[in-house]
PDB file of N, CA, C and O in Angstrom:
ATOM      1  N   UNK A   1     -31.270  27.483  23.792  1.00  0.00           N
ATOM      2  CA  UNK A   1     -30.876  27.218  22.428  1.00  0.00           C
ATOM      3  C   UNK A   1     -30.452  28.468  21.661  1.00  0.00           C
ATOM      4  O   UNK A   1     -29.578  28.374  20.799  1.00  0.00           O
ATOM      5  N   UNK A   2     -31.039  29.638  21.941  1.00  0.00           N
ATOM      6  CA  UNK A   2     -30.601  30.827  21.202  1.00  0.00           C
ATOM      7  C   UNK A   2     -29.106  31.108  21.373  1.00  0.00           C
ATOM      8  O   UNK A   2     -28.453  31.587  20.445  1.00  0.00           O
ATOM      9  N   UNK A   3     -28.561  30.807  22.567  1.00  0.00           N
ATOM     10  CA  UNK A   3     -27.134  31.035  22.809  1.00  0.00           C
ATOM     11  C   UNK A   3     -26.288  30.109  21.940  1.00  0.00           C
ATOM     12  O   UNK A   3     -25.255  30.518  21.410  1.00  0.00           O
ATOM     13  N   UNK A   4     -26.727  28.867  21.797  1.00  0.00           N
ATOM     14  CA  UNK A   4     -26.003  27.901  20.960  1.00  0.00           C
ATOM     15  C   UNK A   4     -25.991  28.386  19.516  1.00  0.00           C
ATOM     16  O   UNK A   4     -24.961  28.316  18.845  1.00  0.00           O
ATOM     17  N   UNK A   5     -27.117  28.870  19.041  1.00  0.00           N
ATOM     18  CA  UNK A   5     -27.206  29.369  17.667  1.00  0.00           C
ATOM     19  C   UNK A   5     -26.291  30.573  17.474  1.00  0.00           C
ATOM     20  O   UNK A   5     -25.603  30.677  16.458  1.00  0.00           O
ATOM     21  N   UNK A   6     -26.281  31.487  18.452  1.00  0.00           N
ATOM     22  CA  UNK A   6     -25.416  32.665  18.356  1.00  0.00           C
ATOM     23  C   UNK A   6     -23.945  32.262  18.344  1.00  0.00           C
ATOM     24  O   UNK A   6     -23.150  32.799  17.573  1.00  0.00           O
ATOM     25  N   UNK A   7     -23.591  31.306  19.210  1.00  0.00           N
ATOM     26  CA  UNK A   7     -22.202  30.832  19.255  1.00  0.00           C
ATOM     27  C   UNK A   7     -21.806  30.169  17.945  1.00  0.00           C
ATOM     28  O   UNK A   7     -20.698  30.381  17.452  1.00  0.00           O
ATOM     29  N   UNK A   8     -22.701  29.369  17.378  1.00  0.00           N
ATOM     30  CA  UNK A   8     -22.423  28.695  16.109  1.00  0.00           C
ATOM     31  C   UNK A   8     -22.239  29.720  14.991  1.00  0.00           C
ATOM     32  O   UNK A   8     -21.340  29.580  14.162  1.00  0.00           O
ATOM     33  N   UNK A   9     -23.084  30.744  14.966  1.00  0.00           N
ATOM     34  CA  UNK A   9     -22.962  31.782  13.938  1.00  0.00           C
ATOM     35  C   UNK A   9     -21.659  32.561  14.104  1.00  0.00           C
ATOM     36  O   UNK A   9     -20.998  32.899  13.122  1.00  0.00           O
ATOM     37  N   UNK A  10     -21.298  32.839  15.350  1.00  0.00           N
ATOM     38  CA  UNK A  10     -20.036  33.549  15.614  1.00  0.00           C
ATOM     39  C   UNK A  10     -18.842  32.700  15.162  1.00  0.00           C
ATOM     40  O   UNK A  10     -17.902  33.211  14.553  1.00  0.00           O
ATOM     41  N   UNK A  11     -18.893  31.396  15.469  1.00  0.00           N
ATOM     42  CA  UNK A  11     -17.811  30.505  15.055  1.00  0.00           C
ATOM     43  C   UNK A  11     -17.715  30.418  13.529  1.00  0.00           C
ATOM     44  O   UNK A  11     -16.620  30.427  12.967  1.00  0.00           O
ATOM     45  N   UNK A  12     -18.861  30.335  12.874  1.00  0.00           N
ATOM     46  CA  UNK A  12     -18.878  30.280  11.414  1.00  0.00           C
ATOM     47  C   UNK A  12     -18.300  31.559  10.816  1.00  0.00           C
ATOM     48  O   UNK A  12     -17.554  31.508   9.838  1.00  0.00           O
ATOM     49  N   UNK A  13     -18.642  32.695  11.396  1.00  0.00           N
ATOM     50  CA  UNK A  13     -18.106  33.972  10.911  1.00  0.00           C
ATOM     51  C   UNK A  13     -16.596  34.028  11.112  1.00  0.00           C
ATOM     52  O   UNK A  13     -15.871  34.542  10.260  1.00  0.00           O
ATOM     53  N   UNK A  14     -16.127  33.502  12.232  1.00  0.00           N
ATOM     54  CA  UNK A  14     -14.682  33.469  12.494  1.00  0.00           C
ATOM     55  C   UNK A  14     -13.970  32.621  11.444  1.00  0.00           C
ATOM     56  O   UNK A  14     -12.892  32.985  10.975  1.00  0.00           O
ATOM     57  N   UNK A  15     -14.568  31.497  11.078  1.00  0.00           N
ATOM     58  CA  UNK A  15     -13.984  30.633  10.046  1.00  0.00           C
ATOM     59  C   UNK A  15     -13.929  31.381   8.711  1.00  0.00           C
ATOM     60  O   UNK A  15     -12.906  31.358   8.027  1.00  0.00           O
ATOM     61  N   UNK A  16     -15.011  32.033   8.349  1.00  0.00           N
ATOM     62  CA  UNK A  16     -15.035  32.780   7.086  1.00  0.00           C
ATOM     63  C   UNK A  16     -14.009  33.920   7.096  1.00  0.00           C
ATOM     64  O   UNK A  16     -13.348  34.168   6.088  1.00  0.00           O
ATOM     65  N   UNK A  17     -13.878  34.602   8.215  1.00  0.00           N
ATOM     66  CA  UNK A  17     -12.879  35.674   8.332  1.00  0.00           C
ATOM     67  C   UNK A  17     -11.466  35.125   8.194  1.00  0.00           C
ATOM     68  O   UNK A  17     -10.611  35.733   7.551  1.00  0.00           O
ATOM     69  N   UNK A  18     -11.233  33.968   8.805  1.00  0.00           N
ATOM     70  CA  UNK A  18      -9.910  33.337   8.719  1.00  0.00           C
ATOM     71  C   UNK A  18      -9.589  32.933   7.288  1.00  0.00           C
ATOM     72  O   UNK A  18      -8.463  33.115   6.824  1.00  0.00           O
ATOM     73  N   UNK A  19     -10.566  32.393   6.598  1.00  0.00           N
ATOM     74  CA  UNK A  19     -10.368  32.002   5.202  1.00  0.00           C
ATOM     75  C   UNK A  19     -10.088  33.226   4.340  1.00  0.00           C
ATOM     76  O   UNK A  19      -9.219  33.190   3.468  1.00  0.00           O
ATOM     77  N   UNK A  20     -10.820  34.306   4.583  1.00  0.00           N
ATOM     78  CA  UNK A  20     -10.584  35.538   3.829  1.00  0.00           C
ATOM     79  C   UNK A  20      -9.167  36.048   4.085  1.00  0.00           C
ATOM     80  O   UNK A  20      -8.496  36.500   3.157  1.00  0.00           O
ATOM     81  N   UNK A  21      -8.709  35.979   5.327  1.00  0.00           N
ATOM     82  CA  UNK A  21      -7.351  36.414   5.654  1.00  0.00           C
ATOM     83  C   UNK A  21      -6.330  35.521   4.959  1.00  0.00           C
ATOM     84  O   UNK A  21      -5.349  36.012   4.401  1.00  0.00           O
ATOM     85  N   UNK A  22      -6.562  34.191   4.992  1.00  0.00           N
ATOM     86  CA  UNK A  22      -5.640  33.277   4.320  1.00  0.00           C
ATOM     87  C   UNK A  22      -5.523  33.593   2.831  1.00  0.00           C
ATOM     88  O   UNK A  22      -4.432  33.534   2.263  1.00  0.00           O
ATOM     89  N   UNK A  23      -6.635  33.924   2.208  1.00  0.00           N
ATOM     90  CA  UNK A  23      -6.608  34.248   0.779  1.00  0.00           C
ATOM     91  C   UNK A  23      -5.739  35.469   0.517  1.00  0.00           C
ATOM     92  O   UNK A  23      -5.066  35.537  -0.512  1.00  0.00           O
ATOM     93  N   UNK A  24      -5.742  36.439   1.435  1.00  0.00           N
ATOM     94  CA  UNK A  24      -4.888  37.612   1.243  1.00  0.00           C
ATOM     95  C   UNK A  24      -3.415  37.255   1.405  1.00  0.00           C
ATOM     96  O   UNK A  24      -2.555  37.887   0.793  1.00  0.00           O
ATOM     97  N   UNK A  25      -3.116  36.247   2.226  1.00  0.00           N
ATOM     98  CA  UNK A  25      -1.736  35.848   2.451  1.00  0.00           C
ATOM     99  C   UNK A  25      -1.174  35.011   1.308  1.00  0.00           C
ATOM    100  O   UNK A  25       0.007  35.118   0.978  1.00  0.00           O
ATOM    101  N   UNK A  26      -2.015  34.182   0.707  1.00  0.00           N
ATOM    102  CA  UNK A  26      -1.556  33.289  -0.344  1.00  0.00           C
ATOM    103  C   UNK A  26      -1.696  33.868  -1.744  1.00  0.00           C
ATOM    104  O   UNK A  26      -1.116  33.335  -2.690  1.00  0.00           O
ATOM    105  N   UNK A  27      -2.435  34.921  -1.891  1.00  0.00           N
ATOM    106  CA  UNK A  27      -2.588  35.523  -3.209  1.00  0.00           C
ATOM    107  C   UNK A  27      -3.158  34.550  -4.211  1.00  0.00           C
ATOM    108  O   UNK A  27      -4.250  34.015  -4.018  1.00  0.00           O
ATOM    109  N   UNK A  28      -2.422  34.318  -5.279  1.00  0.00           N
ATOM    110  CA  UNK A  28      -2.887  33.433  -6.356  1.00  0.00           C
ATOM    111  C   UNK A  28      -2.492  31.977  -6.149  1.00  0.00           C
ATOM    112  O   UNK A  28      -2.679  31.152  -7.043  1.00  0.00           O
ATOM    113  N   UNK A  29      -1.952  31.656  -4.990  1.00  0.00           N
ATOM    114  CA  UNK A  29      -1.541  30.284  -4.710  1.00  0.00           C
ATOM    115  C   UNK A  29      -2.755  29.365  -4.687  1.00  0.00           C
ATOM    116  O   UNK A  29      -3.773  29.676  -4.069  1.00  0.00           O
ATOM    117  N   UNK A  30      -2.633  28.237  -5.362  1.00  0.00           N
ATOM    118  CA  UNK A  30      -3.695  27.241  -5.314  1.00  0.00           C
ATOM    119  C   UNK A  30      -3.095  25.902  -4.911  1.00  0.00           C
ATOM    120  O   UNK A  30      -1.985  25.550  -5.309  1.00  0.00           O
ATOM    121  N   UNK A  31      -3.845  25.179  -4.126  1.00  0.00           N
ATOM    122  CA  UNK A  31      -3.392  23.861  -3.691  1.00  0.00           C
ATOM    123  C   UNK A  31      -3.593  22.878  -4.823  1.00  0.00           C
ATOM    124  O   UNK A  31      -4.662  22.815  -5.430  1.00  0.00           O
ATOM    125  N   UNK A  32      -2.551  22.112  -5.100  1.00  0.00           N
ATOM    126  CA  UNK A  32      -2.629  21.088  -6.132  1.00  0.00           C
ATOM    127  C   UNK A  32      -2.425  19.738  -5.449  1.00  0.00           C
ATOM    128  O   UNK A  32      -1.291  19.304  -5.241  1.00  0.00           O
ATOM    129  N   UNK A  33      -3.523  19.082  -5.105  1.00  0.00           N
ATOM    130  CA  UNK A  33      -3.403  17.804  -4.391  1.00  0.00           C
ATOM    131  C   UNK A  33      -2.607  16.776  -5.191  1.00  0.00           C
ATOM    132  O   UNK A  33      -2.699  16.701  -6.416  1.00  0.00           O
ATOM    133  N   UNK A  34      -1.842  16.006  -4.472  1.00  0.00           N
ATOM    134  CA  UNK A  34      -1.047  14.938  -5.074  1.00  0.00           C
ATOM    135  C   UNK A  34      -1.345  13.665  -4.301  1.00  0.00           C
ATOM    136  O   UNK A  34      -1.295  13.648  -3.071  1.00  0.00           O
ATOM    137  N   UNK A  35      -1.653  12.604  -5.026  1.00  0.00           N
ATOM    138  CA  UNK A  35      -1.900  11.326  -4.374  1.00  0.00           C
ATOM    139  C   UNK A  35      -0.568  10.726  -3.951  1.00  0.00           C
ATOM    140  O   UNK A  35       0.395  10.710  -4.717  1.00  0.00           O
ATOM    141  N   UNK A  36      -0.531  10.234  -2.718  1.00  0.00           N
ATOM    142  CA  UNK A  36       0.672   9.559  -2.238  1.00  0.00           C
ATOM    143  C   UNK A  36       0.263   8.233  -1.619  1.00  0.00           C
ATOM    144  O   UNK A  36      -0.864   8.063  -1.153  1.00  0.00           O
ATOM    145  N   UNK A  37       1.178   7.328  -1.626  1.00  0.00           N
ATOM    146  CA  UNK A  37       0.948   6.031  -1.002  1.00  0.00           C
ATOM    147  C   UNK A  37       1.379   6.163   0.458  1.00  0.00           C
ATOM    148  O   UNK A  37       2.569   6.128   0.771  1.00  0.00           O
ATOM    149  N   UNK A  38       0.412   6.314   1.331  1.00  0.00           N
ATOM    150  CA  UNK A  38       0.690   6.592   2.733  1.00  0.00           C
ATOM    151  C   UNK A  38       1.486   5.476   3.385  1.00  0.00           C
ATOM    152  O   UNK A  38       2.422   5.741   4.139  1.00  0.00           O
ATOM    153  N   UNK A  39       1.131   4.247   3.106  1.00  0.00           N
ATOM    154  CA  UNK A  39       1.858   3.128   3.731  1.00  0.00           C
ATOM    155  C   UNK A  39       3.315   3.110   3.286  1.00  0.00           C
ATOM    156  O   UNK A  39       4.208   2.871   4.099  1.00  0.00           O
ATOM    157  N   UNK A  40       3.561   3.357   2.016  1.00  0.00           N
ATOM    158  CA  UNK A  40       4.939   3.398   1.522  1.00  0.00           C
ATOM    159  C   UNK A  40       5.718   4.524   2.207  1.00  0.00           C
ATOM    160  O   UNK A  40       6.862   4.331   2.618  1.00  0.00           O
ATOM    161  N   UNK A  41       5.101   5.685   2.328  1.00  0.00           N
ATOM    162  CA  UNK A  41       5.746   6.818   2.995  1.00  0.00           C
ATOM    163  C   UNK A  41       6.022   6.493   4.457  1.00  0.00           C
ATOM    164  O   UNK A  41       7.105   6.777   4.971  1.00  0.00           O
ATOM    165  N   UNK A  42       5.047   5.902   5.119  1.00  0.00           N
ATOM    166  CA  UNK A  42       5.209   5.517   6.518  1.00  0.00           C
ATOM    167  C   UNK A  42       6.403   4.589   6.697  1.00  0.00           C
ATOM    168  O   UNK A  42       7.249   4.824   7.560  1.00  0.00           O
ATOM    169  N   UNK A  43       6.477   3.538   5.888  1.00  0.00           N
ATOM    170  CA  UNK A  43       7.579   2.575   6.012  1.00  0.00           C
ATOM    171  C   UNK A  43       8.920   3.224   5.681  1.00  0.00           C
ATOM    172  O   UNK A  43       9.925   2.927   6.327  1.00  0.00           O
ATOM    173  N   UNK A  44       8.946   4.092   4.698  1.00  0.00           N
ATOM    174  CA  UNK A  44      10.180   4.798   4.342  1.00  0.00           C
ATOM    175  C   UNK A  44      10.675   5.637   5.520  1.00  0.00           C
ATOM    176  O   UNK A  44      11.848   5.569   5.887  1.00  0.00           O
ATOM    177  N   UNK A  45       9.779   6.426   6.109  1.00  0.00           N
ATOM    178  CA  UNK A  45      10.166   7.284   7.232  1.00  0.00           C
ATOM    179  C   UNK A  45      10.564   6.471   8.452  1.00  0.00           C
ATOM    180  O   UNK A  45      11.503   6.829   9.163  1.00  0.00           O
ATOM    181  N   UNK A  46       9.855   5.383   8.695  1.00  0.00           N
ATOM    182  CA  UNK A  46      10.165   4.526   9.838  1.00  0.00           C
ATOM    183  C   UNK A  46      11.564   3.938   9.703  1.00  0.00           C
ATOM    184  O   UNK A  46      12.312   3.882  10.678  1.00  0.00           O
ATOM    185  N   UNK A  47      11.918   3.501   8.503  1.00  0.00           N
ATOM    186  CA  UNK A  47      13.253   2.954   8.265  1.00  0.00           C
ATOM    187  C   UNK A  47      14.314   4.040   8.307  1.00  0.00           C
ATOM    188  O   UNK A  47      15.382   3.850   8.889  1.00  0.00           O
ATOM    189  N   UNK A  48      14.022   5.177   7.692  1.00  0.00           N
ATOM    190  CA  UNK A  48      15.004   6.267   7.626  1.00  0.00           C
ATOM    191  C   UNK A  48      15.378   6.769   9.018  1.00  0.00           C
ATOM    192  O   UNK A  48      16.545   7.061   9.282  1.00  0.00           O
ATOM    193  N   UNK A  49      14.391   6.871   9.908  1.00  0.00           N
ATOM    194  CA  UNK A  49      14.637   7.435  11.229  1.00  0.00           C
ATOM    195  C   UNK A  49      14.665   6.377  12.331  1.00  0.00           C
ATOM    196  O   UNK A  49      14.513   6.705  13.507  1.00  0.00           O
ATOM    197  N   UNK A  50      14.857   5.119  11.961  1.00  0.00           N
ATOM    198  CA  UNK A  50      14.842   4.023  12.935  1.00  0.00           C
ATOM    199  C   UNK A  50      15.863   4.238  14.056  1.00  0.00           C
ATOM    200  O   UNK A  50      15.546   4.045  15.230  1.00  0.00           O
ATOM    201  N   UNK A  51      17.076   4.634  13.700  1.00  0.00           N
ATOM    202  CA  UNK A  51      18.120   4.809  14.713  1.00  0.00           C
ATOM    203  C   UNK A  51      17.762   5.930  15.694  1.00  0.00           C
ATOM    204  O   UNK A  51      17.909   5.776  16.906  1.00  0.00           O
ATOM    205  N   UNK A  52      17.294   7.051  15.157  1.00  0.00           N
ATOM    206  CA  UNK A  52      16.930   8.172  16.029  1.00  0.00           C
ATOM    207  C   UNK A  52      15.731   7.820  16.913  1.00  0.00           C
ATOM    208  O   UNK A  52      15.679   8.209  18.080  1.00  0.00           O
ATOM    209  N   UNK A  53      14.778   7.090  16.357  1.00  0.00           N
ATOM    210  CA  UNK A  53      13.613   6.689  17.137  1.00  0.00           C
ATOM    211  C   UNK A  53      14.018   5.740  18.269  1.00  0.00           C
ATOM    212  O   UNK A  53      13.540   5.859  19.397  1.00  0.00           O
ATOM    213  N   UNK A  54      14.901   4.805  17.946  1.00  0.00           N
ATOM    214  CA  UNK A  54      15.359   3.853  18.956  1.00  0.00           C
ATOM    215  C   UNK A  54      16.159   4.564  20.035  1.00  0.00           C
ATOM    216  O   UNK A  54      15.986   4.296  21.224  1.00  0.00           O
ATOM    217  N   UNK A  55      17.037   5.475  19.618  1.00  0.00           N
ATOM    218  CA  UNK A  55      17.872   6.231  20.556  1.00  0.00           C
ATOM    219  C   UNK A  55      17.020   7.014  21.560  1.00  0.00           C
ATOM    220  O   UNK A  55      17.367   7.112  22.737  1.00  0.00           O
ATOM    221  N   UNK A  56      15.925   7.557  21.090  1.00  0.00           N
ATOM    222  CA  UNK A  56      15.057   8.372  21.948  1.00  0.00           C
ATOM    223  C   UNK A  56      13.894   7.563  22.519  1.00  0.00           C
ATOM    224  O   UNK A  56      12.992   8.114  23.149  1.00  0.00           O
ATOM    225  N   UNK A  57      13.928   6.259  22.291  1.00  0.00           N
ATOM    226  CA  UNK A  57      12.866   5.332  22.716  1.00  0.00           C
ATOM    227  C   UNK A  57      11.472   5.846  22.334  1.00  0.00           C
ATOM    228  O   UNK A  57      10.563   5.919  23.161  1.00  0.00           O
ATOM    229  N   UNK A  58      11.343   6.194  21.064  1.00  0.00           N
ATOM    230  CA  UNK A  58      10.072   6.659  20.532  1.00  0.00           C
ATOM    231  C   UNK A  58       9.487   5.601  19.603  1.00  0.00           C
ATOM    232  O   UNK A  58      10.214   4.853  18.949  1.00  0.00           O
ATOM    233  N   UNK A  59       8.175   5.557  19.559  1.00  0.00           N
ATOM    234  CA  UNK A  59       7.488   4.666  18.637  1.00  0.00           C
ATOM    235  C   UNK A  59       6.936   5.479  17.483  1.00  0.00           C
ATOM    236  O   UNK A  59       6.460   6.598  17.672  1.00  0.00           O
ATOM    237  N   UNK A  60       7.000   4.928  16.315  1.00  0.00           N
ATOM    238  CA  UNK A  60       6.464   5.581  15.116  1.00  0.00           C
ATOM    239  C   UNK A  60       5.356   4.683  14.608  1.00  0.00           C
ATOM    240  O   UNK A  60       5.618   3.633  14.020  1.00  0.00           O
ATOM    241  N   UNK A  61       4.111   5.098  14.835  1.00  0.00           N
ATOM    242  CA  UNK A  61       2.984   4.256  14.469  1.00  0.00           C
ATOM    243  C   UNK A  61       2.066   5.008  13.510  1.00  0.00           C
ATOM    244  O   UNK A  61       2.025   6.238  13.479  1.00  0.00           O
ATOM    245  N   UNK A  62       1.346   4.232  12.744  1.00  0.00           N
ATOM    246  CA  UNK A  62       0.384   4.800  11.806  1.00  0.00           C
ATOM    247  C   UNK A  62      -1.007   4.462  12.304  1.00  0.00           C
ATOM    248  O   UNK A  62      -1.368   3.293  12.441  1.00  0.00           O
ATOM    249  N   UNK A  63      -1.778   5.500  12.571  1.00  0.00           N
ATOM    250  CA  UNK A  63      -3.162   5.288  12.978  1.00  0.00           C
ATOM    251  C   UNK A  63      -4.050   5.483  11.775  1.00  0.00           C
ATOM    252  O   UNK A  63      -3.696   6.186  10.829  1.00  0.00           O
ATOM    253  N   UNK A  64      -5.189   4.864  11.820  1.00  0.00           N
ATOM    254  CA  UNK A  64      -6.132   4.937  10.708  1.00  0.00           C
ATOM    255  C   UNK A  64      -6.597   6.381  10.493  1.00  0.00           C
ATOM    256  O   UNK A  64      -6.963   7.079  11.439  1.00  0.00           O
ATOM    257  N   UNK A  65      -6.574   6.801   9.250  1.00  0.00           N
ATOM    258  CA  UNK A  65      -7.098   8.112   8.878  1.00  0.00           C
ATOM    259  C   UNK A  65      -8.530   7.898   8.429  1.00  0.00           C
ATOM    260  O   UNK A  65      -8.796   7.114   7.518  1.00  0.00           O
ATOM    261  N   UNK A  66      -9.430   8.584   9.061  1.00  0.00           N
ATOM    262  CA  UNK A  66     -10.841   8.376   8.728  1.00  0.00           C
ATOM    263  C   UNK A  66     -11.230   9.160   7.481  1.00  0.00           C
ATOM    264  O   UNK A  66     -10.575  10.130   7.097  1.00  0.00           O
ATOM    265  N   UNK A  67     -12.289   8.720   6.878  1.00  0.00           N
ATOM    266  CA  UNK A  67     -12.813   9.401   5.701  1.00  0.00           C
ATOM    267  C   UNK A  67     -13.252  10.812   6.056  1.00  0.00           C
ATOM    268  O   UNK A  67     -13.153  11.719   5.230  1.00  0.00           O
ATOM    269  N   UNK A  68     -13.739  11.004   7.284  1.00  0.00           N
ATOM    270  CA  UNK A  68     -14.159  12.341   7.714  1.00  0.00           C
ATOM    271  C   UNK A  68     -12.979  13.306   7.693  1.00  0.00           C
ATOM    272  O   UNK A  68     -13.120  14.460   7.288  1.00  0.00           O
ATOM    273  N   UNK A  69     -11.807  12.825   8.132  1.00  0.00           N
ATOM    274  CA  UNK A  69     -10.612  13.656   8.126  1.00  0.00           C
ATOM    275  C   UNK A  69     -10.227  14.028   6.698  1.00  0.00           C
ATOM    276  O   UNK A  69      -9.897  15.181   6.421  1.00  0.00           O
ATOM    277  N   UNK A  70     -10.269  13.061   5.801  1.00  0.00           N
ATOM    278  CA  UNK A  70      -9.917  13.333   4.407  1.00  0.00           C
ATOM    279  C   UNK A  70     -10.909  14.298   3.771  1.00  0.00           C
ATOM    280  O   UNK A  70     -10.518  15.178   3.004  1.00  0.00           O
ATOM    281  N   UNK A  71     -12.184  14.138   4.084  1.00  0.00           N
ATOM    282  CA  UNK A  71     -13.188  15.049   3.549  1.00  0.00           C
ATOM    283  C   UNK A  71     -12.987  16.451   4.096  1.00  0.00           C
ATOM    284  O   UNK A  71     -13.185  17.427   3.372  1.00  0.00           O
ATOM    285  N   UNK A  72     -12.598  16.571   5.356  1.00  0.00           N
ATOM    286  CA  UNK A  72     -12.347  17.880   5.956  1.00  0.00           C
ATOM    287  C   UNK A  72     -11.183  18.569   5.253  1.00  0.00           C
ATOM    288  O   UNK A  72     -11.239  19.770   4.988  1.00  0.00           O
ATOM    289  N   UNK A  73     -10.129  17.813   4.951  1.00  0.00           N
ATOM    290  CA  UNK A  73      -8.987  18.382   4.231  1.00  0.00           C
ATOM    291  C   UNK A  73      -9.423  18.863   2.848  1.00  0.00           C
ATOM    292  O   UNK A  73      -9.074  19.967   2.430  1.00  0.00           O
ATOM    293  N   UNK A  74     -10.176  18.040   2.151  1.00  0.00           N
ATOM    294  CA  UNK A  74     -10.638  18.402   0.815  1.00  0.00           C
ATOM    295  C   UNK A  74     -11.526  19.642   0.877  1.00  0.00           C
ATOM    296  O   UNK A  74     -11.405  20.529   0.033  1.00  0.00           O
ATOM    297  N   UNK A  75     -12.414  19.713   1.864  1.00  0.00           N
ATOM    298  CA  UNK A  75     -13.307  20.859   2.010  1.00  0.00           C
ATOM    299  C   UNK A  75     -12.512  22.136   2.270  1.00  0.00           C
ATOM    300  O   UNK A  75     -12.762  23.168   1.647  1.00  0.00           O
ATOM    301  N   UNK A  76     -11.558  22.063   3.190  1.00  0.00           N
ATOM    302  CA  UNK A  76     -10.741  23.235   3.504  1.00  0.00           C
ATOM    303  C   UNK A  76      -9.897  23.645   2.298  1.00  0.00           C
ATOM    304  O   UNK A  76      -9.705  24.836   2.051  1.00  0.00           O
ATOM    305  N   UNK A  77      -9.403  22.681   1.561  1.00  0.00           N
ATOM    306  CA  UNK A  77      -8.590  22.992   0.380  1.00  0.00           C
ATOM    307  C   UNK A  77      -9.409  23.742  -0.653  1.00  0.00           C
ATOM    308  O   UNK A  77      -8.905  24.656  -1.305  1.00  0.00           O
ATOM    309  N   UNK A  78     -10.668  23.359  -0.805  1.00  0.00           N
ATOM    310  CA  UNK A  78     -11.532  24.021  -1.772  1.00  0.00           C
ATOM    311  C   UNK A  78     -11.919  25.429  -1.342  1.00  0.00           C
ATOM    312  O   UNK A  78     -12.255  26.266  -2.180  1.00  0.00           O
ATOM    313  N   UNK A  79     -11.872  25.692  -0.043  1.00  0.00           N
ATOM    314  CA  UNK A  79     -12.257  27.001   0.469  1.00  0.00           C
ATOM    315  C   UNK A  79     -11.160  28.042   0.258  1.00  0.00           C
ATOM    316  O   UNK A  79     -11.445  29.239   0.222  1.00  0.00           O
ATOM    317  N   UNK A  80      -9.916  27.600   0.119  1.00  0.00           N
ATOM    318  CA  UNK A  80      -8.809  28.555  -0.033  1.00  0.00           C
ATOM    319  C   UNK A  80      -8.770  29.145  -1.409  1.00  0.00           C
ATOM    320  O   UNK A  80      -7.901  29.965  -1.705  1.00  0.00           O
TER     321      UNK A  80
END
């Protein structure tokens, strides 16, 4: 177990270092979240690129976005 704890601490430090580096790159930039209607965007993009998708025999599908994913985005946004 001590190795797991050391690895976790090292990973956490790497995350903090990365965030500190990002802050130096973005300066005073702040993320301003905007609510979007995902289903509307999905249908718009699917229609707009229908010909290209068909030509390349690609499927454009929307998978469920979990609350955990949204919380992770919000958490990371607050860290910057």
